[in-house]
C-alpha positions as CSV (number, residue, x, y, z in Angstrom):
1,X,-10.6,0.8,-9.6
2,X,-12.7,-1.2,-8.3
3,X,-14.0,-2.1,-4.6
4,X,-12.7,-6.1,-5.4
5,X,-8.9,-4.7,-6.3
6,X,-8.8,-1.9,-3.6
7,X,-9.2,-5.5,-1.1
8,X,-7.0,-7.8,-3.2
9,X,-4.2,-4.9,-2.8
10,X,-5.0,-4.2,0.2
11,X,-4.4,-7.9,2.2
12,X,-1.7,-8.7,0.5
13,X,0.0,-5.7,0.9
14,X,-1.7,-6.5,4.9
15,X,0.1,-9.9,4.3
16,X,4.0,-9.0,3.0
17,X,4.4,-5.9,6.2
18,X,3.0,-9.2,8.8
19,X,5.8,-11.4,6.8
20,X,8.5,-8.9,7.4
21,X,8.3,-8.4,11.1
22,X,8.1,-12.1,11.3
23,X,11.5,-12.3,10.4
24,X,12.2,-8.9,11.4
25,X,11.4,-10.3,14.9
26,X,13.0,-13.8,14.3
27,X,17.2,-11.9,14.4
28,X,15.3,-8.9,16.7
29,X,13.3,-11.5,19.4
30,X,11.3,-8.3,19.9
31,X,7.6,-9.9,20.9
32,X,6.2,-6.3,19.9
33,X,6.9,-7.2,16.1
34,X,6.6,-11.0,16.2
35,X,2.9,-10.1,18.0
36,X,1.8,-6.9,15.5
37,X,4.1,-9.0,12.3
38,X,0.7,-12.3,13.5
39,X,-2.2,-9.8,14.1
40,X,-1.3,-7.9,10.9
41,X,-1.2,-11.7,9.0
42,X,-4.3,-12.5,10.6
43,X,-6.4,-9.3,9.9
44,X,-5.0,-10.6,6.4
45,X,-6.1,-13.6,5.8
46,X,-9.8,-11.6,7.2
47,X,-10.1,-9.1,4.9
48,X,-8.9,-12.0,2.3
49,X,-12.1,-14.8,2.9
50,X,-14.1,-11.2,2.8
51,X,-12.9,-10.7,-0.6
52,X,-13.5,-14.5,-1.7
53,X,-17.0,-14.6,0.1
54,X,-17.9,-11.5,-2.6
55,X,-16.4,-13.3,-4.9
56,X,-17.9,-16.6,-4.9
57,X,-20.9,-15.6,-2.3
58,X,-19.9,-19.1,-0.3
59,X,-19.5,-20.2,2.7
60,X,-16.3,-21.9,2.3
61,X,-14.5,-18.5,3.0
62,X,-15.9,-18.3,6.7
63,X,-13.5,-20.7,7.9
64,X,-10.1,-18.8,6.6
65,X,-11.4,-16.2,8.9
66,X,-12.5,-17.8,11.1
67,X,-7.8,-19.4,11.9
68,X,-7.8,-14.8,10.9
69,X,-9.4,-14.4,13.9
70,X,-7.2,-16.9,16.4
71,X,-4.6,-16.6,15.0
72,X,-4.9,-12.3,15.9
73,X,-6.7,-14.4,19.7
74,X,-3.3,-15.7,19.7
75,X,-1.3,-12.9,19.1
76,X,-3.2,-10.6,21.5
77,X,-2.3,-14.0,24.3
78,X,0.5,-13.2,23.4
79,X,1.6,-10.2,23.3
80,X,-0.3,-9.1,26.7
81,X,1.3,-12.4,28.8
82,X,-2.1,-14.2,28.9
83,X,-1.4,-18.4,28.2
């Protein structure tokens, strides 16, 4: 497998696990699962945008990277009760 395919599989796995944890946290009422799921989803967005940048060599994917970093910051802030 090439480097780009490995990155694509990695960010899809991050998104799937993050979505499952977010759904489970809804039923378990667990702040830890919710924060961890959001961090995984944000990381998936960051890796997705980086992979897209490597393929297209443009600046457009950096918007998704910024959104992913904001999601990660919100998840960490919610976990530490900083908000």
